[in-house]
N, C-alpha and C positions, 0 to 999 in steps of 0.2 A: 431865630429859627426860620428856615426857608421852606416854603410850601410849593412844591412843583405843580405846574398847571396839569390838571387832569388827575391829580392824586385823589383816589377814592377811599383811602384808608382813614380811619378815625381814631384820634387820640386826644387826650386833654393833658397838656404839660404846662404847668405854670401859667395857666390862663390862656394858652394857645389851643385852638380847637380847629380840627380839619373835618369837614363834613364827610360822612360815610355814605357811599352810594347805596342804592336799594338793590338787593339781590333779586334776580329774576326768579320767580317761583316756578316750581314744577307742578303741573296739574294732572290728575288722574280722574276719570269719570266712570261711575258704575251705574248701569241701568237697574232700577229697582224691579223691573219686569212685572209691575202690577198696574201700569198705566198712570201712576201718580207723579213720577218725576225721576230724578237721578241724584246720586250722591257725588258731590265734588270734594276732592281731597287735595289739599295744598301741602307740599313739602318744599324744603330748601328755602323757606322764607325766614323771617326774623321776627322777634317779639315786637308787638306794637304796629307792625306793617299792615295796612289796610289792603287786603286782596279783594278787589271788586270783581265778581264773577259774571260772565256773560255767556249767552247761548245764541248762536246765529241759526235762525230757522230756515226752512226750505224756501222762503220768499226772499232770503237775503237780509232780513231785518235783524239788527243787532239788539238783543234784549238784555238789559241789566237785571239779574235775577237774585242778587244778594251779595253779602260780604263775609269773608272769613278773615279773622284777625290772626296774623302769624300762621303757624302750621296748624292744620286741623281739618275736620270734615264737616260738611253741612249737607242736608237734603233739601233740594229745591224743587218746587212744583213746576212741572212742564207737561204740555200736552204730548200725546203719542206722536212720534214722527222723528225724522232725522235732524241732527244738529251738529254744529261745530262749537266746542267750548273753549274758552280761554279766560285768563284772569289778568287784571292790571293791578300791579302792586304799587303803593305809594306811601310816602311819609313826608316829613318836613324837608327832606333832602332831595327828593326827585321821584321818579317812577320807572317801572320796568314792566315788560309784558311776558307772560308765560308762553309755553308751547301751546299749539293749537291741537285739540283732541276731537276727532270725529267720533260720534256716538249716536245711538238711537234710543228713544224711549219707547218701550213696548208694553203690551198689556198681558203678556204671558200666554197669548193665544197660539203662539207658534208661527205667527205671520212672518217672522224674520228667518225661519228655517229655509235654507237654500235647497233647491232641487239639484239633481246631478248636473243638469245643464248649467245652473247658476254657479256651481262649484268651479266649473271650467273657466269662468270669467271673474273669479274672485280677485285675481291680480290686477284686473282692469277696472275694478269698481271705482277707485279714486279718479281715474282719468275719464270715465264715462258717465258717472252718476253725480259727482260732486265738484265739477270744475269751477262752479261759481263760488264755492267756499274755499278754494285753494287746492292745488294739486302738486305732486312732485314734478319738478322741472329740472333740467340740466342746463346750467349756465356755462357756456364755452367761450374761451379766449385762446385762440390758437389751439395748441395741444392740451392746454390746461382746462379742467372741467370741475365743477362742483355741483352736487345735488342739493336742492333746497325746496322749500314750499313757496309757491307763487300763486297769486290770484290774477286772472285775466281781467283787466279793468278797461273802462272807456278811454277813448283817445284823449290825450292831453292837448290843451290849446294854449297858445301864446298870443299876446296882443302885438300886432304889427303896426307900428306908428305910421309907416308909409301908406298902408292901406286903410288904417283907422278901424280895423276889425280884428277879432280873434281868429287865428288860423290854426288848423290842426297840425300837430307835430307827429308825423307818422300816421298810421291808421289804427293803432291799438296801444295799450300800455300794460305793463306788468307791475304788480304791487308785491314787494318782497321785504323781509326784515333786513335792515342795514347790516346787522351783525352776521347774517347768514352768508353774505356775499364775500367769502373768504376762501382763497385757494390754498391756505395753509400758512400764510405769513402775515395775517392780519387782514382787516376789511379793506376792500378795494372799491374804487369808484367805477361805475360802468363806462365803457368806451364805445364810441361809434364802431360799428361792424362786429361787436361781440354778438353772440347768438344764444337764443333761448330755445330749447327743444323740449316739447311736452312728452309725456309717457306714450302718447299715441303717435309720436313722430312729427307732429306739426312744428315748423321752425319759424322763428321770429328774429329779425335783425335789429339790433339796438341802434337808435337814431341819435341819441344824446344821453348824457349822464342822468338827466331827470331831476326830480325834486325830493328832498327829505322833509318829513313833517317836523313841526316845531319841537317835538320832544325827541327827535333824532332816533325814532324807532323804525319807521317804515319809509321805504323809498319807492316812488313811482318812476318807472323806466319807460320812456316812449319807445315804441317798436314799430317795425313794418313787417307785415306777414310775408314770408318768403314762399315762393312756389315750390321750393325744394322740400321734399319730405323724406325723412330717413326710414 
């Protein structure tokens, strides 16, 4: 029996076993509206998978708040405020990360009700209020483009043996999910001169492919801010 590299299906046949990959869970979050916290609901998971749930608060701190095993719902205590939620699924065969969900924990006082003026800017909320947690960006290569979520991150440095010091690569970087960088024919590696455009029209030029984390979930892409603005 031959097992192809990258095969993620699982079967047991006459003592042969192929490990099964971990499905990426889908997360939904519901504000309880009483100031006590929020309900996390996991779907598209599998029995026995440990879905560790997180909430990124307004300071950028990533807080582990609890675990949901397989599909299901749990209420987690959180202070009133804005958050981004996500979950990391894992079992003996690997791990996967859910979608990121923006949400707020409110106390039912009506403080989140928008004014007429605020309604006009609802479409810009992600770009203006929560860029540090991630925002919708457009990744361009020539005439090809894909929309995905990115987090503007600090500049990446590389050790220069000639100078004996770490030097900056570009003047900024973007953190994106590896699987999201897909123009329709599978994941691609960033190239120099690709462009990232934010919802507000700010443009960044890719300097190099960047780095992928050990679990091959997130990629850091070094960029240089462009003076051009769409």
